[in-house]
C-alpha positions as a printed Julia matrix, in Angstrom:
132×3 Matrix{Float64}:
 283.2     1.21   20.11
 282.3    -1.75   17.96
 282.1    -1.22   14.15
 280.78   -3.22   10.69
 280.91   -2.75    6.77
 278.21   -3.5     4.79
 277.79   -3.88    1.1
 274.67   -2.68   -1.1
 274.16   -2.78   -4.74
 271.48    0.39   -5.53
 268.46   -0.73   -8.06
 267.22    0.96  -10.83
 264.36    1.3    -8.73
 266.18    3.32   -6.05
 266.62    5.52   -8.25
 263.95    9.01   -9.46
 263.77   10.7   -12.96
 267.2    12.34  -12.03
 268.52    9.13  -12.3
 269.88    9.48   -8.96
 268.45    7.53   -5.42
 265.58    9.06   -3.89
 266.04   10.23   -0.87
 263.63    8.23    0.92
 265.36    4.91    0.4
 268.35    6.03    2.06
 266.38    5.29    5.67
 266.18    0.98    3.79
 269.95    1.4     3.27
 270.71    2.07    6.78
 268.25   -0.07    8.38
 270.39   -3.02    6.24
 273.92   -2.28    8.16
 272.38   -1.53   11.5
 271.06   -5.42   11.23
 274.06   -6.42    9.24
 276.32   -5.18   12.52
 273.88   -6.87   14.35
 274.43  -10.3    13.2
 278.54   -9.02   13.42
 277.98   -9.16   16.84
 276.1   -12.81   16.94
 272.5   -11.05   17.66
 269.55  -12.07   15.39
 266.61   -9.33   15.44
 264.44  -11.85   13.9
 265.5   -13.21   18.05
 265.01  -10.54   19.66
 260.98   -9.85   18.24
 261.0   -13.36   19.57
 261.9   -12.54   23.28
 259.6    -9.22   23.0
 262.37   -7.0    22.75
 261.49   -4.34   19.21
 263.58   -1.45   18.61
 261.69    1.34   16.71
 263.62    4.65   15.93
 263.29    7.15   17.46
 265.12    9.58   15.82
 267.17   10.53   12.13
 269.14   12.52   10.46
 270.95   12.5     7.42
 273.02   14.35    5.57
 273.94   14.05    1.75
 276.98   14.98    0.48
 276.37   13.78   -3.08
 274.56   12.08   -5.08
 274.38    8.53   -5.28
 273.07    6.79   -8.82
 272.34    3.13  -10.19
 274.4     0.28  -10.25
 276.58    1.73   -7.28
 278.68   -0.24   -5.06
 278.1     1.35   -1.43
 279.97    0.81    0.98
 278.03    1.55    4.58
 280.39    2.06    8.03
 277.67    1.85   11.04
 279.51    2.88   13.92
 277.86    1.86   17.65
 278.61    5.9    19.37
 277.78    4.68   23.14
 277.27    2.32   25.31
 273.36    1.21   24.98
 271.63    1.61   27.65
 267.74    2.34   26.85
 268.77    4.04   23.34
 271.39    2.63   20.72
 273.09    5.57   18.69
 274.62    4.73   15.65
 276.96    6.4    13.17
 277.18    5.56    9.24
 279.14    7.03    6.63
 277.98    5.66    2.95
 281.56    5.58    0.64
 280.75    5.75   -2.72
 283.18    3.58   -5.21
 285.29    5.46   -5.59
 286.04    6.23   -1.94
 284.46    9.34   -1.83
 281.97   10.05    1.57
 278.05   10.64   -0.15
 275.94   10.65    2.2
 276.61   10.29    6.66
 273.97    9.44    9.04
 272.81    8.53   12.75
 270.22    6.85   13.9
 268.65    6.57   17.48
 266.89    3.84   18.25
 264.43    2.49   21.75
 264.65   -0.63   23.26
 260.96   -1.7    23.83
 258.71   -4.46   24.96
 256.83   -5.75   22.42
 253.73   -5.97   24.63
 254.13   -3.08   26.83
 255.38   -0.92   24.67
 257.46    0.82   26.66
 261.21    1.29   27.04
 264.03   -1.33   28.57
 267.4    -1.57   28.8
 269.34   -2.8    26.32
 269.51   -6.5    27.22
 272.22   -7.98   28.89
 274.11  -10.53   26.77
 274.28   -8.01   23.93
 275.84   -5.69   26.21
 278.29   -8.59   27.23
 278.81   -9.1    23.16
 279.93   -5.46   23.2
 282.32   -5.91   25.64
 283.69   -8.94   24.05
């Protein structure tokens, strides 16, 4: 399935007293990567929201392999697991500057109508872009 790479530099404020990235920052890294993945398809999340489509996180799983520290340049690989329906599932791998996998993660998001707050199918225009 479609994959994309995103690059993030660790900021000092993201680290804890031990000098490593606090675990609460990882979901933000994944969100940056996921939005970049959508942009690479030519899909604007802002436009989706303006059209009344929300994409809340339903499930998030992370596995920390190695610590990440201040000022490191990270490469985040975002891969779509399968063709989306009501849910869209992403797998992520975060690599440090040495190319070592430091984190692996999965997120499940649900397409939702912003007015009714009910799940909906993945919009057709996204399905078309995935097939291109």
